[in-house]
Phi, psi and omega in degrees: 000131180267157183296331180297339182283347181280346181074035181293157173308144185300317180295324177293321178297328177298319178292321178298315179297319181295329179280351179084015177283132179233299184254134181285147174280167180305317181293325178292319179299321184277326189271318188302311180299322181293323179293317179299326178288347179097010182280148168288152186228138163234117188233130172268106184208129183267166173304136181101354180265356181089020186290330180300311177293334181297328176259331181292314186298309180293326177294316176300316180301316182291323177295327182280335188247353180236151180297141174204158184278123181283352185251025175217176175273121184268328183219142176228129176249117181256128184228161184282332188228158177298320182299318180291323177300315180295317181299313180296320179299321179292318177297316179298318180300321181291310186282342180259011188304323185263009190257334186081008177293135179264143181207159176208143174263131185238109182208159185283173175093358182266189182274174176296327178297318178296319179298320179295321177297316178299315182302315181298315181295319182290332181276325184266339177114149177206148180295316182224129174244126175253125188214157167267150186301313184299317181294319180294322177300319179301317179288318180300322181296342182266355165086007184249359183286126183264102180244005185294337180254013184296132182251331187227128175241127178238126172252115181251142185054049185299322180295321178293323178297321178291322177301326182273004175084027184264009184305307182297322178297318180297314179298321179294315179300315182297330181296340178274352187265154173294148182288333180274090182207167176260133185243131179234122181239127179239134183211141180288328180230165182233064177290169181306324181297324178291319178299320179297314179296316180299316181297333183276341185234342183263148178242115178043058188285153167280129180259129180232132181236103178238020183297139176267105184281342180224154180294154176303146183296336184283358175273122174277116182252131175217149180237139175251122178271114189219167168276156180306319183293343181271352187294311182297312177302325181289323175301313179301317181299313181300316183290340180274348188275343186205152178274089180283145178281317186206123184234130178243123181247123180259131172241154182272356179216152179291335176297314179293325177300311181297315182295313181295318179300316180296318180295320180290325176296319178298330179273009174072026173275146175278097190221150171215180189223157170227120175205169194293344180282344181283146173296148183303319180299319179293318180298317181294322180292318178299315181295321178295318178297321179292318180295324181273006178068018172284337180238125185270328186236126178236127177255130188212159170275182182292000175302338181254003182291336172236155172077020174244119185248081182231126180275165170067029170279113187264350177214129170245130176245123171272093179297321172245147175293131180300162183292328180208174184296324180297318178295323178300314181296320179294319181298304186287343177289355175287342176257170179058039176279156176053043175068012176279164177272155179202169182231141178227119176253139175236128178265118187246113178277175180304311184287346182262359185296320180296318179295321180289327176299320178296323177295317179297326178295322176295321180290337180087005179195156178288148173278137179305133179263117180277147179282127176285129181308144185301332182298344180273355177083190181300148177236163181297152173286143175282118184294150182303134180086000183262017178111173183291143180278147178301140179232172184300325183290341183262006183301133187291128180259076180289144174260127179292151174297146175279000000 
């Protein structure tokens, strides 16, 4: 189904054409008509399925074709992280370019000037507000946020927001809204807590399930069974074997992010980092440099496992094994976007083997175990039941840089 078939407003179609959108994804095909009809939505859809446009396009269309108050907040999109708020705001800016729709992203970590800008928009009104829960609560507590005319509420990455402890904040924000509104909830997974939240705010919702339970087949997945002390040398070795265009390395703690980034810099790699200790302005600049290919290697915490929309990442390295299978799928899903091929390596220490086994159970098959080059010395034995052991046939055939 092509976007022209949805019957969108002409000015919105100009933005869609300018963004290069032609054919709708499965989640867009199922969700957009129901949103235009005014139905509440609960959708299981992960990053990379086109869900951002799935809720932005019909909401924009309705704002353009139906009466609404220009002096209040008409739509609110609540997201778990600043990075996702910025990403959605950028997508919105592109597709709404020819429409005159007003919008603002509201998230923490900025300057006093930014807070004042947010305050003005929230007090005078905006068509669409994209916000993180904590920042919106800060504004609501000061009494000037105009939500009496709100028509559309969107919760994106709802499961991650609950994981981060935002349940009470979400309920508090919703308490300021009129009950007569359209509610759209998107979540990568549907645990009981999400069902509880959905039951409390949705009315007779349309249910859509486009969740990707397994990584795309075009991702080559391999695991290296190593000691913790071998991880940094192995990262350097992998990065020296081939001229990668774009590499994303995930660590489970900001301490590991800082240490690995420093070690790679000493080895003369062009690398930078994103973790919670960095100022927001610095984080945004690093992410922009990585997106524009000015920076080839980015080391990050799971703050980037969701909500990063960057094409052509050809290698993802899990420096630490993710906490669960869903996080693993989100991490390695940063590569092989848009039907491209990609590679994902996971470094598994002795203490992480049990956790990695659980991930393999979610995947439904063991991840190929790559042979660690002999120069790194002895490696841990793969414990029984933790997946197939590396064999001679799986020895990694790295190509040296020219």
